DRENPA-3360 file (N, C-alpha, C; in nm, 2 decimals, always signed):
BEGIN
1 = MEKAIRVL = +0.08/-0.12/+0.00/+0.00/+0.00/+0.00/+0.09/+0.12/+0.00 ~ +0.06/+0.22/-0.09/+0.14/+0.34/-0.10/+0.11/+0.43/+0.02 ~ +0.22/+0.50/+0.05/+0.21/+0.60/+0.16/+0.13/+0.72/+0.12 ~ +0.04/+0.76/+0.20/-0.05/+0.88/+0.17/+0.04/+1.00/+0.16 ~ +0.00/+1.09/+0.07/+0.06/+1.22/+0.06/+0.01/+1.32/+0.16 ~ +0.09/+1.37/+0.24/+0.05/+1.46/+0.35/+0.03/+1.60/+0.30 ~ -0.09/+1.65/+0.32/-0.12/+1.79/+0.28/-0.16/+1.87/+0.41 ~ -0.10/+1.99/+0.42/-0.14/+2.08/+0.53/-0.23/+2.19/+0.46;
9 = VIDDDWEL = -0.35/+2.21/+0.51/-0.44/+2.32/+0.46/-0.44/+2.42/+0.57 ~ -0.40/+2.54/+0.54/-0.41/+2.65/+0.64/-0.51/+2.75/+0.59 ~ -0.64/+2.74/+0.64/-0.75/+2.82/+0.59/-0.85/+2.83/+0.70 ~ -0.91/+2.95/+0.72/-1.00/+2.97/+0.83/-1.15/+2.94/+0.79 ~ -1.16/+2.89/+0.66/-1.29/+2.85/+0.61/-1.31/+2.70/+0.65 ~ -1.38/+2.67/+0.76/-1.40/+2.53/+0.80/-1.47/+2.45/+0.70 ~ -1.57/+2.50/+0.63/-1.64/+2.42/+0.53/-1.55/+2.38/+0.42 ~ -1.47/+2.48/+0.37/-1.38/+2.45/+0.26/-1.28/+2.34/+0.31;
17 = CALLEEYL = -1.23/+2.35/+0.43/-1.13/+2.25/+0.47/-1.19/+2.11/+0.48 ~ -1.32/+2.10/+0.53/-1.39/+1.97/+0.54/-1.41/+1.92/+0.40 ~ -1.44/+2.01/+0.30/-1.46/+1.96/+0.16/-1.33/+1.90/+0.11 ~ -1.22/+1.97/+0.13/-1.09/+1.92/+0.08/-1.05/+1.79/+0.14 ~ -1.07/+1.78/+0.27/-1.04/+1.65/+0.34/-1.12/+1.54/+0.28 ~ -1.25/+1.56/+0.25/-1.34/+1.46/+0.19/-1.30/+1.43/+0.05 ~ -1.28/+1.53/-0.03/-1.25/+1.52/-0.17/-1.12/+1.45/-0.20 ~ -1.01/+1.50/-0.13/-0.88/+1.45/-0.16/-0.84/+1.32/-0.11;
25 = GPFGFSVM = -0.91/+1.28/+0.00/-0.88/+1.15/+0.06/-0.88/+1.03/-0.03 ~ -0.98/+1.01/-0.12/-0.99/+0.89/-0.21/-0.87/+0.89/-0.31 ~ -0.81/+1.01/-0.33/-0.70/+1.02/-0.43/-0.56/+1.00/-0.37 ~ -0.56/+0.95/-0.24/-0.43/+0.92/-0.18/-0.37/+1.03/-0.10 ~ -0.45/+1.13/-0.06/-0.40/+1.24/+0.02/-0.45/+1.23/+0.16 ~ -0.36/+1.26/+0.26/-0.40/+1.27/+0.40/-0.39/+1.42/+0.43 ~ -0.51/+1.47/+0.46/-0.52/+1.62/+0.48/-0.53/+1.66/+0.63 ~ -0.45/+1.75/+0.67/-0.46/+1.81/+0.80/-0.49/+1.95/+0.78;
33 = SVHDGEKG = -0.60/+2.00/+0.85/-0.65/+2.13/+0.84/-0.62/+2.21/+0.97 ~ -0.57/+2.34/+0.95/-0.55/+2.43/+1.06/-0.62/+2.56/+1.02 ~ -0.69/+2.63/+1.11/-0.77/+2.74/+1.08/-0.71/+2.87/+1.13 ~ -0.59/+2.87/+1.18/-0.53/+2.99/+1.24/-0.39/+3.00/+1.19 ~ -0.34/+3.12/+1.15/-0.21/+3.14/+1.10/-0.10/+3.10/+1.19 ~ -0.10/+3.13/+1.32/+0.00/+3.10/+1.41/+0.01/+2.94/+1.43 ~ -0.11/+2.88/+1.44/-0.11/+2.74/+1.46/-0.06/+2.67/+1.33 ~ -0.09/+2.73/+1.22/-0.05/+2.67/+1.09/+0.10/+2.67/+1.08;
41 = FRALQEET = +0.17/+2.78/+1.12/+0.31/+2.79/+1.11/+0.38/+2.70/+1.21 ~ +0.32/+2.68/+1.33/+0.37/+2.58/+1.43/+0.36/+2.44/+1.37 ~ +0.25/+2.41/+1.30/+0.24/+2.28/+1.24/+0.35/+2.25/+1.14 ~ +0.39/+2.36/+1.06/+0.50/+2.35/+0.96/+0.63/+2.33/+1.03 ~ +0.65/+2.38/+1.15/+0.77/+2.36/+1.22/+0.79/+2.23/+1.29 ~ +0.67/+2.17/+1.33/+0.67/+2.05/+1.41/+0.66/+1.92/+1.33 ~ +0.60/+1.93/+1.21/+0.57/+1.81/+1.13/+0.62/+1.83/+0.98 ~ +0.62/+1.72/+0.91/+0.66/+1.72/+0.77/+0.55/+1.70/+0.68;
49 = FDVVILDV = +0.53/+1.78/+0.57/+0.43/+1.77/+0.48/+0.48/+1.76/+0.34 ~ +0.41/+1.70/+0.25/+0.45/+1.69/+0.11/+0.41/+1.82/+0.03 ~ +0.30/+1.88/+0.07/+0.26/+2.00/+0.00/+0.17/+2.08/+0.10 ~ +0.17/+2.21/+0.08/+0.09/+2.30/+0.16/-0.01/+2.39/+0.08 ~ -0.13/+2.39/+0.13/-0.23/+2.48/+0.07/-0.25/+2.59/+0.17 ~ -0.22/+2.72/+0.13/-0.21/+2.83/+0.22/-0.30/+2.95/+0.17 ~ -0.40/+2.98/+0.26/-0.48/+3.10/+0.23/-0.40/+3.23/+0.26 ~ -0.43/+3.34/+0.19/-0.37/+3.46/+0.22/-0.42/+3.53/+0.35;
57 = MLPGRNGL = -0.55/+3.54/+0.35/-0.62/+3.61/+0.46/-0.65/+3.51/+0.58 ~ -0.58/+3.53/+0.69/-0.59/+3.43/+0.80/-0.59/+3.51/+0.93 ~ -0.66/+3.46/+1.03/-0.65/+3.52/+1.17/-0.52/+3.48/+1.23 ~ -0.46/+3.57/+1.31/-0.34/+3.53/+1.39/-0.21/+3.57/+1.31 ~ -0.20/+3.53/+1.19/-0.08/+3.56/+1.11/-0.12/+3.54/+0.96 ~ -0.10/+3.63/+0.87/-0.15/+3.62/+0.74/-0.06/+3.52/+0.66 ~ -0.11/+3.47/+0.55/-0.05/+3.37/+0.47/+0.09/+3.42/+0.41 ~ +0.10/+3.54/+0.37/+0.22/+3.59/+0.31/+0.33/+3.59/+0.41;
65 = DILRALRA = +0.30/+3.63/+0.54/+0.40/+3.62/+0.65/+0.45/+3.48/+0.67 ~ +0.35/+3.39/+0.67/+0.39/+3.25/+0.69/+0.48/+3.20/+0.58 ~ +0.44/+3.24/+0.45/+0.52/+3.19/+0.34/+0.66/+3.25/+0.34 ~ +0.68/+3.37/+0.38/+0.81/+3.43/+0.39/+0.90/+3.36/+0.49 ~ +0.84/+3.33/+0.61/+0.91/+3.26/+0.71/+0.94/+3.11/+0.67 ~ +0.85/+3.05/+0.60/+0.86/+2.91/+0.56/+0.97/+2.90/+0.45 ~ +0.98/+2.99/+0.36/+1.08/+2.98/+0.26/+1.22/+3.00/+0.31 ~ +1.24/+3.06/+0.43/+1.37/+3.07/+0.49/+1.42/+2.94/+0.54;
73 = RSDVPVLM = +1.34/+2.84/+0.54/+1.38/+2.71/+0.60/+1.34/+2.58/+0.52 ~ +1.25/+2.60/+0.42/+1.19/+2.48/+0.35/+1.16/+2.52/+0.21 ~ +1.17/+2.42/+0.12/+1.12/+2.43/-0.02/+1.00/+2.35/-0.05 ~ +0.92/+2.31/+0.06/+0.80/+2.24/+0.04/+0.71/+2.31/-0.06 ~ +0.65/+2.24/-0.16/+0.56/+2.31/-0.25/+0.44/+2.37/-0.18 ~ +0.41/+2.50/-0.22/+0.31/+2.58/-0.16/+0.21/+2.62/-0.27 ~ +0.08/+2.59/-0.25/-0.02/+2.65/-0.34/-0.10/+2.75/-0.26 ~ -0.09/+2.88/-0.31/-0.16/+2.98/-0.24/-0.31/+2.99/-0.28;
81 = LTARGEDV = -0.40/+3.02/-0.19/-0.53/+3.05/-0.22/-0.56/+3.20/-0.21 ~ -0.61/+3.27/-0.31/-0.63/+3.41/-0.30/-0.77/+3.44/-0.34 ~ -0.82/+3.56/-0.30/-0.95/+3.61/-0.33/-0.95/+3.64/-0.48 ~ -1.06/+3.61/-0.55/-1.06/+3.63/-0.70/-1.05/+3.78/-0.72 ~ -0.96/+3.82/-0.81/-0.94/+3.96/-0.84/-0.83/+4.03/-0.77 ~ -0.78/+3.96/-0.66/-0.67/+4.02/-0.58/-0.53/+3.98/-0.65 ~ -0.50/+4.05/-0.76/-0.38/+4.03/-0.83/-0.25/+4.06/-0.75 ~ -0.26/+4.16/-0.67/-0.14/+4.20/-0.59/-0.10/+4.08/-0.50;
89 = DRIVGLEL = -0.20/+4.02/-0.43/-0.17/+3.91/-0.34/-0.10/+3.79/-0.42 ~ -0.15/+3.77/-0.54/-0.10/+3.66/-0.62/+0.05/+3.69/-0.66 ~ +0.07/+3.81/-0.70/+0.21/+3.84/-0.74/+0.30/+3.84/-0.63 ~ +0.26/+3.90/-0.51/+0.35/+3.90/-0.39/+0.37/+3.76/-0.35 ~ +0.27/+3.68/-0.35/+0.29/+3.54/-0.31/+0.39/+3.46/-0.39 ~ +0.38/+3.48/-0.52/+0.48/+3.42/-0.61/+0.62/+3.48/-0.59 ~ +0.63/+3.61/-0.57/+0.76/+3.67/-0.54/+0.82/+3.61/-0.41 ~ +0.74/+3.58/-0.32/+0.79/+3.53/-0.19/+0.82/+3.38/-0.19;
97 = GADDYLPK = +0.79/+3.31/-0.31/+0.83/+3.17/-0.32/+0.71/+3.07/-0.33 ~ +0.59/+3.12/-0.35/+0.48/+3.03/-0.37/+0.50/+2.96/-0.51 ~ +0.46/+2.83/-0.52/+0.48/+2.76/-0.64/+0.37/+2.78/-0.74 ~ +0.25/+2.81/-0.69/+0.14/+2.83/-0.77/+0.03/+2.90/-0.69 ~ -0.08/+2.94/-0.75/-0.19/+3.00/-0.68/-0.32/+2.96/-0.74 ~ -0.43/+2.97/-0.67/-0.56/+2.94/-0.72/-0.66/+3.04/-0.65 ~ -0.73/+3.11/-0.74/-0.83/+3.21/-0.68/-0.95/+3.14/-0.63 ~ -1.01/+3.19/-0.52/-1.14/+3.14/-0.47/-1.25/+3.21/-0.54;
105 = PFNPRELL = -1.37/+3.15/-0.56/-1.39/+3.00/-0.54/-1.33/+2.92/-0.65 ~ -1.30/+2.79/-0.63/-1.23/+2.71/-0.73/-1.30/+2.58/-0.74 ~ -1.28/+2.51/-0.85/-1.33/+2.37/-0.87/-1.23/+2.28/-0.80 ~ -1.28/+2.19/-0.71/-1.18/+2.09/-0.64/-1.10/+2.01/-0.74 ~ -1.16/+1.98/-0.86/-1.08/+1.90/-0.96/-0.96/+1.98/-1.01 ~ -0.98/+2.11/-1.02/-0.86/+2.20/-1.06/-0.76/+2.20/-0.96 ~ -0.80/+2.21/-0.83/-0.70/+2.21/-0.72/-0.63/+2.07/-0.72 ~ -0.70/+1.96/-0.74/-0.63/+1.83/-0.74/-0.53/+1.83/-0.86;
113 = ARLRALLR = -0.56/+1.88/-0.97/-0.47/+1.88/-1.08/-0.35/+1.97/-1.05 ~ -0.37/+2.08/-0.99/-0.26/+2.17/-0.95/-0.17/+2.10/-0.85 ~ -0.23/+2.03/-0.75/-0.15/+1.96/-0.65/-0.06/+1.85/-0.72 ~ -0.12/+1.77/-0.81/-0.05/+1.67/-0.87/+0.07/+1.72/-0.96 ~ +0.04/+1.84/-1.02/+0.15/+1.90/-1.10/+0.26/+1.94/-1.01 ~ +0.23/+2.00/-0.89/+0.34/+2.04/-0.80/+0.42/+1.92/-0.75 ~ +0.35/+1.81/-0.72/+0.42/+1.70/-0.67/+0.50/+1.63/-0.78 ~ +0.46/+1.63/-0.90/+0.54/+1.57/-1.01/+0.66/+1.65/-1.02;
121 = RSHRASAE = +0.65/+1.79/-1.02/+0.76/+1.87/-1.04/+0.86/+1.88/-0.92 ~ +0.81/+1.84/-0.81/+0.90/+1.84/-0.69/+0.96/+1.70/-0.67 ~ +0.93/+1.60/-0.76/+0.99/+1.47/-0.75/+0.94/+1.39/-0.63 ~ +0.82/+1.42/-0.59/+0.75/+1.34/-0.48/+0.65/+1.26/-0.55 ~ +0.60/+1.15/-0.48/+0.50/+1.06/-0.53/+0.37/+1.14/-0.55 ~ +0.31/+1.12/-0.67/+0.18/+1.18/-0.69/+0.07/+1.08/-0.64 ~ -0.05/+1.12/-0.65/-0.16/+1.04/-0.60/-0.18/+0.91/-0.68 ~ -0.13/+0.91/-0.81/-0.16/+0.79/-0.89/-0.04/+0.72/-0.94;
129 = EPAGRSEH = +0.08/+0.79/-0.96/+0.19/+0.73/-1.03/+0.32/+0.78/-0.98 ~ +0.43/+0.71/-1.00/+0.56/+0.76/-0.96/+0.59/+0.89/-1.04 ~ +0.65/+0.99/-0.98/+0.66/+1.12/-1.04/+0.79/+1.14/-1.12 ~ +0.77/+1.14/-1.25/+0.88/+1.18/-1.34/+1.00/+1.08/-1.35 ~ +0.98/+0.96/-1.31/+1.10/+0.87/-1.32/+1.15/+0.85/-1.46 ~ +1.06/+0.85/-1.56/+1.10/+0.83/-1.70/+1.19/+0.95/-1.75 ~ +1.17/+1.07/-1.68/+1.24/+1.18/-1.73/+1.39/+1.18/-1.68 ~ +1.42/+1.10/-1.59/+1.56/+1.11/-1.53/+1.64/+0.98/-1.56;
137 = SPARLDPI = +1.68/+0.97/-1.68/+1.78/+0.87/-1.71/+1.91/+0.91/-1.66 ~ +2.01/+0.82/-1.65/+2.14/+0.86/-1.59/+2.20/+0.99/-1.66 ~ +2.19/+1.00/-1.80/+2.24/+1.11/-1.87/+2.18/+1.24/-1.83 ~ +2.05/+1.24/-1.80/+1.98/+1.36/-1.76/+2.00/+1.40/-1.62 ~ +2.08/+1.32/-1.55/+2.12/+1.35/-1.41/+2.25/+1.42/-1.40 ~ +2.32/+1.42/-1.52/+2.45/+1.48/-1.52/+2.44/+1.63/-1.50 ~ +2.54/+1.70/-1.43/+2.53/+1.84/-1.41/+2.53/+1.92/-1.54 ~ +2.46/+2.03/-1.54/+2.46/+2.12/-1.66/+2.54/+2.24/-1.62;
145 = VIGDVSLS = +2.64/+2.28/-1.69/+2.73/+2.39/-1.66/+2.73/+2.49/-1.77 ~ +2.69/+2.61/-1.75/+2.70/+2.72/-1.85/+2.76/+2.84/-1.78 ~ +2.88/+2.87/-1.82/+2.95/+2.98/-1.75/+2.98/+2.95/-1.61 ~ +2.94/+3.04/-1.52/+2.96/+3.02/-1.38/+2.84/+2.96/-1.31 ~ +2.75/+2.91/-1.38/+2.63/+2.85/-1.32/+2.63/+2.70/-1.35 ~ +2.62/+2.63/-1.24/+2.62/+2.48/-1.25/+2.49/+2.43/-1.18 ~ +2.41/+2.35/-1.26/+2.29/+2.29/-1.21/+2.30/+2.14/-1.20 ~ +2.27/+2.08/-1.08/+2.28/+1.94/-1.07/+2.14/+1.88/-1.05;
153 = PATRTVLC = +2.09/+1.81/-1.15/+1.96/+1.75/-1.13/+1.96/+1.64/-1.03 ~ +2.07/+1.57/-1.01/+2.07/+1.46/-0.91/+2.05/+1.51/-0.77 ~ +2.12/+1.62/-0.74/+2.10/+1.67/-0.60/+2.01/+1.79/-0.59 ~ +1.96/+1.84/-0.71/+1.87/+1.95/-0.72/+1.93/+2.07/-0.65 ~ +2.06/+2.10/-0.68/+2.13/+2.22/-0.63/+2.18/+2.30/-0.74 ~ +2.19/+2.43/-0.72/+2.24/+2.52/-0.82/+2.35/+2.61/-0.76 ~ +2.47/+2.61/-0.83/+2.58/+2.70/-0.78/+2.60/+2.81/-0.88 ~ +2.62/+2.93/-0.83/+2.65/+3.05/-0.92/+2.77/+3.11/-0.86;
161 = GGEVVPLT = +2.88/+3.11/-0.94/+3.01/+3.16/-0.89/+3.06/+3.09/-0.77 ~ +3.02/+2.96/-0.77/+3.07/+2.87/-0.66/+2.98/+2.88/-0.53 ~ +2.88/+2.97/-0.53/+2.79/+2.98/-0.42/+2.66/+2.91/-0.44 ~ +2.61/+2.85/-0.34/+2.48/+2.78/-0.35/+2.37/+2.89/-0.37 ~ +2.28/+2.87/-0.46/+2.17/+2.96/-0.48/+2.04/+2.88/-0.44 ~ +1.97/+2.93/-0.33/+1.85/+2.86/-0.28/+1.73/+2.89/-0.38 ~ +1.68/+2.79/-0.44/+1.57/+2.80/-0.53/+1.45/+2.72/-0.48 ~ +1.33/+2.77/-0.52/+1.21/+2.70/-0.49/+1.20/+2.58/-0.60;
169 = TVEFNLLE = +1.11/+2.49/-0.58/+1.09/+2.38/-0.67/+1.07/+2.43/-0.81 ~ +0.97/+2.52/-0.83/+0.94/+2.58/-0.96/+1.06/+2.65/-1.02 ~ +1.13/+2.73/-0.94/+1.24/+2.80/-0.99/+1.35/+2.71/-1.04 ~ +1.38/+2.60/-0.97/+1.48/+2.50/-1.01/+1.44/+2.44/-1.14 ~ +1.31/+2.39/-1.15/+1.26/+2.33/-1.27/+1.26/+2.42/-1.39 ~ +1.23/+2.55/-1.37/+1.23/+2.65/-1.47/+1.37/+2.67/-1.53 ~ +1.47/+2.68/-1.43/+1.61/+2.70/-1.47/+1.66/+2.57/-1.55 ~ +1.62/+2.46/-1.50/+1.67/+2.33/-1.57/+1.62/+2.33/-1.72;
177 = VLMRSAGQ = +1.49/+2.36/-1.74/+1.43/+2.36/-1.87/+1.51/+2.46/-1.96 ~ +1.53/+2.58/-1.91/+1.60/+2.68/-1.99/+1.74/+2.65/-2.02 ~ +1.81/+2.59/-1.92/+1.95/+2.56/-1.94/+1.97/+2.44/-2.04 ~ +1.88/+2.35/-2.03/+1.88/+2.24/-2.13/+1.86/+2.29/-2.27 ~ +1.80/+2.40/-2.29/+1.77/+2.46/-2.42/+1.85/+2.59/-2.44 ~ +1.96/+2.60/-2.37/+2.04/+2.72/-2.38/+2.07/+2.76/-2.52 ~ +2.05/+2.89/-2.55/+2.07/+2.94/-2.69/+1.95/+2.93/-2.78 ~ +1.85/+2.87/-2.73/+1.72/+2.85/-2.80/+1.61/+2.92/-2.72;
185 = VVPREDLS = +1.51/+2.98/-2.80/+1.40/+3.03/-2.73/+1.30/+2.92/-2.69 ~ +1.26/+2.92/-2.56/+1.16/+2.83/-2.52/+1.03/+2.90/-2.51 ~ +0.93/+2.86/-2.59/+0.80/+2.93/-2.58/+0.73/+2.93/-2.44 ~ +0.66/+3.04/-2.41/+0.60/+3.05/-2.28/+0.50/+2.93/-2.26 ~ +0.43/+2.89/-2.36/+0.34/+2.78/-2.35/+0.41/+2.65/-2.31 ~ +0.52/+2.63/-2.37/+0.60/+2.51/-2.34/+0.65/+2.51/-2.19 ~ +0.70/+2.63/-2.15/+0.74/+2.64/-2.01/+0.63/+2.62/-1.91 ~ +0.51/+2.67/-1.94/+0.40/+2.66/-1.85/+0.37/+2.51/-1.83;
193 = LKVLGRKL = +0.37/+2.44/-1.94/+0.33/+2.29/-1.94/+0.44/+2.21/-1.86 ~ +0.57/+2.24/-1.89/+0.68/+2.17/-1.83/+0.70/+2.21/-1.69 ~ +0.69/+2.33/-1.65/+0.73/+2.38/-1.52/+0.61/+2.39/-1.43 ~ +0.50/+2.44/-1.48/+0.38/+2.45/-1.39/+0.28/+2.34/-1.40 ~ +0.30/+2.26/-1.51/+0.21/+2.14/-1.53/+0.08/+2.17/-1.58 ~ +0.06/+2.29/-1.64/-0.07/+2.33/-1.69/-0.06/+2.42/-1.81 ~ -0.16/+2.43/-1.89/-0.16/+2.52/-2.01/-0.15/+2.67/-1.96 ~ -0.10/+2.75/-2.05/-0.08/+2.89/-2.02/-0.22/+2.96/-2.04;
201 = HPYDRSLD = -0.26/+3.03/-1.94/-0.39/+3.10/-1.94/-0.36/+3.25/-1.97 ~ -0.45/+3.32/-2.05/-0.44/+3.46/-2.07/-0.43/+3.54/-1.94 ~ -0.35/+3.64/-1.94/-0.34/+3.73/-1.82/-0.28/+3.66/-1.70 ~ -0.23/+3.54/-1.71/-0.16/+3.47/-1.60/-0.02/+3.51/-1.60 ~ +0.02/+3.57/-1.49/+0.16/+3.62/-1.48/+0.25/+3.53/-1.40 ~ +0.20/+3.42/-1.36/+0.28/+3.33/-1.27/+0.42/+3.30/-1.33 ~ +0.43/+3.26/-1.45/+0.55/+3.23/-1.52/+0.65/+3.34/-1.52 ~ +0.60/+3.46/-1.55/+0.68/+3.58/-1.56/+0.74/+3.62/-1.42;
209 = VHVSNLRK = +0.66/+3.60/-1.32/+0.71/+3.63/-1.18/+0.82/+3.53/-1.14 ~ +0.80/+3.40/-1.18/+0.90/+3.30/-1.14/+1.03/+3.33/-1.22 ~ +1.02/+3.38/-1.34/+1.14/+3.41/-1.42/+1.21/+3.53/-1.36 ~ +1.13/+3.63/-1.31/+1.19/+3.75/-1.25/+1.26/+3.71/-1.12 ~ +1.20/+3.63/-1.04/+1.26/+3.58/-0.92/+1.40/+3.51/-0.95 ~ +1.40/+3.43/-1.05/+1.52/+3.35/-1.09/+1.63/+3.45/-1.13 ~ +1.59/+3.55/-1.21/+1.69/+3.65/-1.25/+1.75/+3.72/-1.13 ~ +1.67/+3.76/-1.03/+1.72/+3.83/-0.91/+1.82/+3.74/-0.84;
217 = KLGDSSES = +1.79/+3.61/-0.82/+1.87/+3.52/-0.74/+2.00/+3.49/-0.81 ~ +2.00/+3.48/-0.95/+2.12/+3.45/-1.02/+2.21/+3.57/-1.05 ~ +2.14/+3.69/-1.06/+2.21/+3.81/-1.09/+2.26/+3.81/-1.24 ~ +2.32/+3.91/-1.28/+2.37/+3.92/-1.42/+2.50/+3.85/-1.44 ~ +2.53/+3.81/-1.56/+2.66/+3.75/-1.59/+2.76/+3.86/-1.63 ~ +2.88/+3.85/-1.59/+2.98/+3.95/-1.62/+3.02/+3.94/-1.77 ~ +2.98/+3.83/-1.83/+3.02/+3.82/-1.98/+2.90/+3.85/-2.07 ~ +2.78/+3.81/-2.03/+2.67/+3.83/-2.12/+2.56/+3.92/-2.07;
225 = GKRIKTVR = +2.57/+3.97/-1.95/+2.47/+4.05/-1.89/+2.35/+3.97/-1.84 ~ +2.23/+3.99/-1.88/+2.12/+3.91/-1.84/+2.14/+3.76/-1.88 ~ +2.12/+3.67/-1.79/+2.14/+3.53/-1.82/+2.01/+3.48/-1.89 ~ +1.89/+3.53/-1.86/+1.77/+3.49/-1.92/+1.71/+3.61/-1.99 ~ +1.70/+3.60/-2.12/+1.64/+3.71/-2.20/+1.50/+3.68/-2.24 ~ +1.42/+3.79/-2.24/+1.28/+3.78/-2.28/+1.28/+3.80/-2.44 ~ +1.21/+3.71/-2.50/+1.18/+3.73/-2.65/+1.04/+3.76/-2.66 ~ +1.01/+3.89/-2.68/+0.88/+3.94/-2.67/+0.78/+3.86/-2.75;
233 = SVGYLYVC = +0.66/+3.83/-2.69/+0.55/+3.76/-2.75/+0.58/+3.62/-2.79 ~ +0.70/+3.57/-2.75/+0.74/+3.43/-2.78/+0.77/+3.35/-2.65 ~ +0.88/+3.39/-2.58/+0.92/+3.32/-2.46/+1.04/+3.37/-2.40 ~ +1.13/+3.27/-2.35/+1.25/+3.31/-2.28/+1.37/+3.23/-2.34 ~ +1.49/+3.29/-2.33/+1.61/+3.22/-2.38/+1.72/+3.24/-2.27 ~ +1.78/+3.12/-2.24/+1.90/+3.12/-2.15/+2.02/+3.14/-2.24 ~ +2.10/+3.25/-2.21/+2.21/+3.29/-2.30/+2.33/+3.20/-2.28 ~ +2.38/+3.15/-2.39/+2.50/+3.07/-2.39/+2.62/+3.17/-2.38;
241 = V = +2.71/+3.13/-2.29/+2.83/+3.22/-2.27/+2.94/+3.18/-2.37;
% end
């Protein structure tokens, strides 16, 4: 029997939490719900979870503060829940290290799909199948080195100028896709499917925010300037040095 995937839901909507516990259970998820920000952060410190569903508006401590503190110590995948229309919360959440977001109200089936995509991309077991084993033949586990940036798929670490660069799961996967296609433009639609596990939706800035975060963490190259260039209306290109 496969081990259940542990999910922590931090949301003060008791009915929503009960719905998620009931809906996700049959798909192999074990859901723990906490309805207060402070208690939610304590749970993250005391226990280990495979994925976190985190609301922005919470009593005790808001979701953005929790996310900021969490990212200082963990790269556990985080799906933010935001009020529909609150674009600022979504962008700030992504900038702080959220892997994805979902506006309320949402369809539970879409949330399930988002969770599975996050788990596949973080190399954890999904609810139905091993995550991404076919993608990682021995050759694909070899380090990728371009200039002063070295990415190791085997250990999921990135070095820039010899220093470790802390990346979220999505940022690491994004950088890996771009570096494997260095010198070639990768369409935004392809990046969304490979990195976020979903089709690109109009007006969805998630991918752009993740690229912006990655640029800030890597900094510019002394030889080529920006390491990741935007090709307007097409996608992104990792510059070969």
